[in-house]
N, C-alpha and C positions, 0 to 999 in steps of 0.2 A: 170753571163753574159747571156743577151738574146738575141735571134737571130731574127733578122728583116727577117720576110719572104718575105716582099716587096723588098727588098733588093738582097735577094737572086732570087727572082723571076726576077728582073731587070738584075741580072747577068748571069743568065739561058738563057735567052730570047735572050741576046746579044749573048752568046755561042754557041747558034742556029742558030746566022743570021737574028735573027727576030727584027723588031723594039720595041722600049720599049714604048708601048702606055698602056693607062686606060686599054682600053678591053682586049691587052693582059695579062698583069698581073692582071686584075682578071680572065680571064680563067685560067690562070697557078694557081692561088691561088684555085679556086675551084676546079681543076682537083683533086689538091691534100687533098680535104676535111677540106680546110683552112677557115677561118671564114673573111669575104670581108668588109673592107670599102670602098666604091668608091671615097669618096673624098680622102682619103691617097693614092689613087691609081693614081688619077688627079695630084694631088701633086706633087708625085713621077716623074709623064710623064715630068710635066712642069720643074720639077730641073733637068731632065737628058736630055731635049730636045737638048742642045747646047752643051752636054759633046764628047769632044775627047777622046774616048775611046781605043784608040791605045793608047795614051799619059796616060791614067786616070788608065790603065791597067798595065803600066810597076813597075816592082817590087818596086823601093823605092814609086813612088807614091800610090800605091796599097793602101796601110794602111789609108790614107787623102782621096783619093777619094770618098768611099763610104759612109763613115761617114757623109761627108760635104753635101751631096745633101737633105738624108731624112729627116734630122735632124738640123733645123734652131738654135734652144735653143743651140745644141751642139757644134755650129761654132761661138757662140759668146762667149760661157764660153771658148772655145779654144782661140779665141783673147784676152777674159781678162787674161788667163792666159800668154801669151804670151806677155801682157804688162805688168804684172806685175813683170814676169821675167826681163823684159827689164828696168822697175825700179829698180829691185833689182841690179841687176848689174850696173847700172847706180851711184846707193848708194855706193855701194864698191870700183867703181873705185873714186869719191869723196873722197870716208874713206882712201882708198889708198894715194891719192895726197896729202889728208892735212897731210898725217902721214911722207910723203917724205918730205914735207915743212917742218914739225916741228925736222927734222933731221940737215935741212941744215939753221934753224934758222929765 
């Protein structure tokens, strides 16, 4: 599993009471010797500007919140998985209903 330094920088900035801005993310990554992509830092800033941090950092939501922001493709994959799971559930319900209908002729 690869660790995303941009997400960690955002969390560290938030933990320090600093705003998650492109400049702050870039400064933090440079301070630890990381390679910096200004465009990625800007996308992160834009993605997190409306985040309610108090809600996002609660234990159950913690797993979902950080992954959704920087990886738009990841969010689409999660939605596709959920839709496939819902379709599987529907199909199972239909099969169960058909099986019950057969019992009663």
